[in-house]
C-alpha positions in Angstrom: -53.4 -32.9 40.9 -54.3 -29.5 40.0 -52.6 -28.3 43.6 -49.5 -29.8 41.7 -49.4 -28.0 38.9 -50.3 -24.6 41.0 -47.7 -25.4 43.1 -45.0 -26.1 40.3 -46.2 -23.2 38.3 -45.5 -20.7 41.4 -42.2 -22.0 42.2 -40.9 -22.3 38.6 -42.4 -18.9 37.7 -40.6 -17.1 40.6 -37.2 -19.1 39.8 -37.4 -17.9 36.5 -37.9 -14.1 37.5 -34.7 -14.8 39.9 -32.4 -16.1 37.6 -29.5 -13.7 37.3 -27.9 -15.1 34.3 -28.4 -17.1 30.9 -26.8 -20.1 32.8 -29.2 -20.2 35.8 -32.0 -19.7 33.7 -31.2 -22.6 31.5 -31.0 -24.9 34.8 -34.6 -23.7 35.5 -35.8 -24.5 31.9 -34.3 -28.2 32.3 -35.5 -28.9 36.0 -39.0 -27.7 34.5 -39.3 -28.8 30.9 -36.5 -31.1 30.8 -36.8 -35.0 30.3 -36.9 -35.4 34.4 -38.2 -32.1 34.8 -41.1 -31.6 37.0 -44.0 -30.7 34.3 -42.9 -33.6 32.2 -43.2 -35.9 35.0 -46.8 -34.6 35.5 -47.2 -35.1 31.8 -46.0 -38.9 32.4 -48.9 -39.6 34.8 -51.9 -38.9 32.7 -52.2 -42.3 31.4 -53.5 -43.3 35.1 -56.1 -40.6 34.9 -59.8 -41.2 33.6 -60.6 -39.6 30.2 -62.4 -36.8 31.6 -59.4 -36.0 34.1 -56.9 -36.6 31.5 -58.4 -34.3 29.1 -58.6 -31.3 31.8 -55.3 -31.9 33.5 -53.6 -32.1 29.9 -55.1 -29.0 29.0 -53.7 -27.1 32.1 -50.4 -28.9 31.7 -50.0 -27.6 28.0 -51.0 -24.2 29.2 -48.3 -24.5 31.8 -45.7 -25.4 29.6 -46.6 -22.4 27.5 -46.2 -20.0 30.3 -43.2 -21.1 31.5 -41.6 -21.2 28.3 -42.8 -17.6 27.3 -41.5 -16.6 30.8 -38.1 -18.1 30.1 -37.9 -16.2 26.9 -38.8 -13.0 28.0 -36.4 -13.6 30.8 -33.5 -14.3 28.5 -34.3 -11.1 26.1 -34.1 -9.1 29.2 -30.8 -10.7 30.3 -29.4 -10.1 26.9 -30.4 -6.8 26.6 -28.5 -6.1 30.1 -25.3 -7.9 29.3 -25.2 -6.0 26.3 -25.6 -2.7 28.0 -22.9 -3.5 30.2 -20.4 -4.5 27.5 -21.2 -1.0 25.7 -20.6 0.8 28.8 -17.4 -0.8 29.5 -16.0 -0.7 25.8 -17.1 3.0 25.3 -14.7 5.2 23.3 -14.4 8.9 23.3 -13.8 10.0 19.7 -13.3 13.5 21.1 -10.0 12.4 22.6 -7.0 13.3 20.9 -5.1 10.2 18.9 -2.3 8.6 21.4 1.3 9.5 20.9 2.5 6.0 19.7 -0.2 6.2 16.5 1.7 9.0 15.4 2.7 8.5 11.9 6.1 8.7 9.5 7.3 9.4 6.1 7.8 6.4 4.0 11.5 6.1 2.6 10.0 6.4 -1.1 8.5 9.6 -0.5 11.4 10.9 1.6 13.7 10.2 -1.1 11.5 11.5 -3.7 11.1 14.9 -2.1 15.2 14.9 -1.5 15.4 14.4 -5.3 13.2 17.1 -6.3 14.8 19.4 -3.6 18.1 18.7 -5.4 17.2 19.2 -9.0 14.9 22.1 -8.2 17.8 23.8 -6.4 19.9 23.4 -10.1 16.6 25.0 -12.1 14.7 21.7 -12.9 10.6 21.8 -13.0 8.8 18.9 -11.8 6.5 17.1 -14.6 3.7 14.6 -14.6 2.2 12.1 -16.7 -0.5 9.3 -16.5 0.5 6.0 -15.2 -1.7 4.1 -18.2 -0.2 5.0 -21.6 -0.3 4.9 -25.0 2.0 2.3 -26.6 3.4 5.1 -28.9 4.1 7.5 -25.9 5.7 4.6 -23.8 7.9 2.7 -26.7 7.3 4.1 -30.4 8.5 7.9 -29.4 11.5 6.8 -27.5 12.6 5.1 -30.8 12.0 1.2 -29.1 11.8 -1.2 -32.1 8.6 -3.3 -32.6 10.9 -6.4 -31.5 12.4 -5.0 -28.7 12.0 -7.6 -25.5 10.6 -4.9 -23.4 7.3 -4.6 -25.7 6.6 -8.3 -24.9 4.1 -9.8 -22.9 6.4 -11.3 -20.4 8.2 -8.2 -19.6 5.4 -5.5 -19.6 1.8 -5.3 -17.9 -0.6 -4.5 -21.2 -4.5 -3.6 -20.5 -7.5 -4.9 -23.2 -7.5 -2.8 -26.1 -10.5 -0.9 -27.6 -11.7 -2.6 -31.3 -9.1 -1.4 -33.7 -6.8 0.4 -31.5 -3.0 -0.6 -29.7 -3.2 -2.0 -26.5 -2.7 0.9 -23.6 -0.1 -0.3 -21.2 1.0 0.6 -17.6 4.2 2.7 -18.1 7.5 0.8 -17.8 9.5 4.1 -16.9 8.5 7.9 -16.9 10.3 8.8 -20.1 6.6 9.2 -22.1 6.6 12.1 -19.6 9.4 13.6 -21.4 7.7 13.3 -24.9 4.6 15.0 -23.8 6.4 17.8 -22.2 8.5 18.5 -25.5 5.1 18.2 -27.3 3.5 20.9 -25.0 6.6 23.1 -24.8 9.0 25.2 -26.4 12.6 24.6 -25.6 14.8 25.3 -23.7 13.7 22.6 -21.2 14.8 21.4 -18.1 12.7 19.0 -16.0 12.7 15.6 -13.9 9.9 13.3 -13.7 9.3 11.5 -10.7 6.6 8.7 -10.6 5.5 5.1 -10.5 6.3 2.4 -13.0 5.4 -1.0 -13.8 7.3 -4.2 -14.8 6.5 -8.0 -14.5 9.6 -8.8 -12.3 9.7 -9.6 -8.6 12.7 -10.4 -6.5 15.2 -8.7 -3.7 15.9 -5.7 -6.0 12.8 -5.6 -8.3 9.0 -5.6 -7.7 6.2 -5.1 -10.0 5.6 -1.7 -9.0 8.3 0.8 -8.5 9.6 4.2 -8.6 11.9 6.2 -11.3 13.0 9.7 -11.7 14.2 10.7 -15.0 15.8 14.0 -16.2 15.7 15.9 -19.4 17.3 19.0 -20.5 17.1 20.7 -24.1 18.6 23.6 -25.6 21.0 24.8 -28.6 24.1 24.3 -26.6 23.9 21.5 -23.9 26.5 18.7 -24.2 27.7 15.6 -22.8 30.3 17.9 -20.2 26.9 19.2 -18.5 25.5 15.8 -18.4 28.4 14.9 -16.3 28.6 17.8 -14.2 25.1 17.7 -13.3 25.1 14.3 -12.3 28.1 14.6 -10.3 26.7 17.6 -8.1 23.5 15.3 -7.5 25.3 12.2 -6.4 27.3 14.2 -4.3 24.7 16.3 -2.9 22.1 13.2 -2.3 24.8 10.6 -0.7 26.0 13.7 1.0 29.8 12.8 0.4 32.5 15.2 -1.3 34.5 13.9 -4.2 32.5 10.6 -5.1 34.5 8.8 -7.9 32.5 8.3 -10.8 32.7 6.3 -13.9 30.7 6.6 -17.2 30.8 3.5 -19.3 29.3 3.3 -22.8 26.2 1.7 -23.0 23.1 1.1 -25.5 19.7 2.9 -25.1 17.4 3.4 -27.8 16.7 6.5 -26.5 19.7 8.5 -26.2 22.9 8.3 -28.2 26.0 8.2 -27.1 24.3 6.3 -24.1 26.2 6.0 -20.7 25.8 3.7 -17.6 27.2 5.6 -14.3 29.0 4.1 -11.5 30.0 5.4 -8.3 32.9 4.4 -6.4 32.2 2.6 -3.2 33.5 -0.1 -0.7 31.5 -3.3 0.6 34.1 -4.3 3.4 32.5 -5.6 6.5 29.2 -6.4 4.9 28.5 -2.5 5.0 28.1 -0.2 2.0 30.1 2.9 2.2 29.9 5.7 -0.8 33.0 7.2 -1.9 35.6 4.8 -0.4 37.3 1.5 -1.6 38.0 0.2 -4.8 34.3 -1.7 -5.8 31.8 0.4 -8.2 28.3 0.3 -7.9 26.0 1.2 -11.1 23.1 3.7 -10.0 21.6 5.1 -13.4 21.5 5.3 -16.9 21.9 8.1 -19.1 23.1 10.0 -22.4 22.5 12.5 -25.0 18.9 12.5 -26.5 18.6 10.7 -29.8 17.4 13.0 -32.7 14.4 10.6 -33.5 12.9 11.1 -29.9 13.3 14.7 -30.6 11.4 14.4 -33.8 8.7 12.5 -32.0 8.6 15.5 -29.3 7.9 18.1 -32.1 11.8 19.7 -31.6 13.9 20.1 -34.7 17.1 18.1 -33.7 19.3 20.0 -36.3 18.9 23.2 -33.7 18.5 21.7 -30.6 20.5 18.8 -28.4 20.2 17.7 -24.7 20.7 15.0 -22.5 18.7 12.7 -20.6 19.0 10.3 -17.3 16.8 7.9 -15.1 17.4 6.1 -11.9 15.5 4.2 -9.3 14.1 6.0 -6.5 13.7 2.7 -4.8 17.4 1.3 -5.5 18.7 4.9 -4.2 17.0 4.6 -1.2 17.9 1.4 -0.5 21.7 2.5 -1.0 21.5 5.4 1.1 19.6 4.1 4.0 20.9 0.3 4.0 17.8 -1.2 3.2 18.2 -4.7 2.1 14.9 -5.9 0.2 13.5 -3.9 -2.1 10.1 -6.1 -1.4 9.9 -4.4 2.0 9.0 -1.2 0.9 5.5 -2.3 -0.1 4.7 -4.7 2.8 2.7 -2.2 4.9 4.7 -3.5 8.1 4.4 -0.8 10.7 7.6 -2.0 12.6 9.7 -1.4 9.5 8.0 1.6 8.8 8.9 2.9 12.2 12.4 2.0 11.9 13.3 3.3 8.2 10.6 5.9 8.2 10.9 9.7 8.6 9.6 12.5 10.9 6.3 13.7 9.1 6.7 17.6 8.0 10.2 17.8 7.9 10.7 18.7 4.1 14.4 18.3 2.7 16.5 21.1 1.4 19.9 21.5 0.3 20.5 24.2 2.9 18.6 22.7 5.9 19.8 19.4 5.2 18.3 16.4 3.4 17.7 13.8 6.1 17.1 15.2 9.4 
């Protein structure tokens, strides 16, 4: 039987060395060590041998099994290493190459419209002011003459954060008006600022999202009146929508932080499912405005007996939808590259009044 063992050993080891892939290697393993394999067949013949022959032959067969198993493992590792090297070579990427043209980015409509708004108001002499997204309750509500029982101060309408012991809960700002209070406290009139930025409210549908963008304006001096507010907003609307003589309607309204307060509508047409600004007999609300309430001036450290002014606020996302025909506000934040390629703008094309807002 020793001759059979030597013959099987030479044959199996040769076939292992010649196996070119894991499948061929596994076939050799089954034919040698499987239930019907050559080495397994010899193991079954041990029962017919004498005790002495059984001991010697069994030891030789066990040694053969170990040698074959070790040879299979070594060949398998070699094949796997060769396969990995081939894959790495085939999938190699040259990171020094320039990006592909189709990967070029574009400017999001919110960023574009924010730049457009800033360009228009900066031409009017406004400065841009900023403030924190997480606000103190007093800056967000109290300083703006919003009473404790106002619905906007309830949990179902506003995102509050956990408070430190003995302190009021901080809030994700519901408008950028707190920036006006902070700017009044840090500056001396005359003031002329706009405050663009993110705001947060607990709301979500086609025209509302929990996080959105607003821009608010503030003018404070000794002589500013309601006529200045109306002229400022008219100049903005005509420059932003790039339409001359846009019909505008100023409707009396109520806001805690302004008195008198007005909502502003612009003339438009919805014929054929298409919105056209400046045409037709329909009206579209775009912003709220009014003369700054004396209590708000006092909260900002300004004497209301000497100074007065106006304020206004509008949703950047909303006016972007109106200007560029975007039907669903939620799509602004879906991170869909197809949507961004369709509605996006060329990078590094900064809007200006003399060069054009949207190019």
